[in-house]
C-alpha positions, 0 to 999 in steps of 0.5 A: 165590089157587088153590093155597089150595084144595088142601085142600078138594079133598083132603077131597072126594077122600077121600070126605067124603059128605053129612051124616048125621042131625045136621042137618035135610035140609029146613030150614024158614023162609027157606032152604027151597025145593022141590028138586023144582022144574024147574031149567030149566037152560040152557048158553050155551056155552063161554066158553074155547077151546084148553084141556082144561078147559071153562068154560061160561056157565050159568043156572038157575031160582032163587027170585028169577029166573034164577041165572047162573054159570060151570060148569068141567068136567074132561076124562073121564067121571067120576064127579068131585066137585062143588064150588060156589063163591061169590065176595066182595062187589063181585064176580061169578063171574069173581072166582073162576073161576081157583080153580074152574078149578084145582079142575076141572084137578084132577078136580072139576066146579065151578060158580061162581054170581053172587050176587043182589047181583051180578046186579041191583045196586040201591039198598036204601035206608036204615034197617030196611027196607033191612036187611030187604031185604039179609037177604032177598037174603042168604037168597036166596043161600043157596037159590041155593047149594042149587040150585046143588047140584041142578045139580051132582047133575044132571050125569051126571059128578058123584058125588053123594057127594062135594060141597064148597063154597068161599067167599071173604070175603062169599061164605064168610059166606054159605057159613057159613049154608049149612053150617047148613042143607044136608046134602049138603056133606061139606067147606067151605073158607072164605077170608078169612071173619069175622063179628062178633057180632050184639050188637056191631053192636047197640051202634051202634043206637038202643036203641028199635030193638035188639030189631027189628034184632036179630031181623032179623040173627039170621036170617042170623047166620053164627055161629048157623048154622055151629054146626050144620055137623056132620058136614061138614069145615070148613076156615078159610083167613086172611091174617095181614094182612087189613085188611078183616076184623078178626082178632077176627071171623076167629077168631070164625067159626072158634070158633063152628063146629062140629067137625071143623074146622081154621084156617090162616094165611098171610102175606097180606092179605085177597086170598088169594095163591099162597104157602102157609105 
């Protein structure tokens, strides 16, 4: 899995800085937050031993309580690029710690956070209210990723002008929303990331509820937000045999994305493998 993150790091190292004037720096609505609010960063200590890359259990203040995660630091004083990582559904930061460590071994400070779905699994119920609750958690996750950038920028060893994002599956879809609402990230890598259009989902919704459901889904529609990712560089990495995300959805997210962008296909399924095509 880790080797497929190589280009993401290369994009950062060559100097992809934050965005410019094309994207609003402080979005309004569900993804807005107070960047000056105290992070209350806490380091619970190192979780590995006898390895040059330090992996530390950390937490910081988020909009829905404390956000937990794993911070990996390369040896040396830097400044290093900083990368935020987001795991897939039904996982947590441990799911993506190997790629995070691999990147740290090649000179990046990485922060893999646990999504709000992973930190406090809950029954969201059914119907429109459940959909609203899920949408609220996705929006919260986006803000927590923005706060994770604040944490990286607060690290003395991180170069503020070289920030990136790596996401897998559902975490990559959340990253697509982030890409349209964050101006500090210069490069994104999306693994096994796809999204069908909202209109396709609405086909299975009763006609009397389609307007309301459509309004809820549009708030966190990755296809809508990723159109505003420029000037960040976007890399899409997909498996040709993905049996979880349909090929049409994989291509749909790529086609909706702003430029510059690149797509790469691998002889693998949904889970990335070390083999690079």
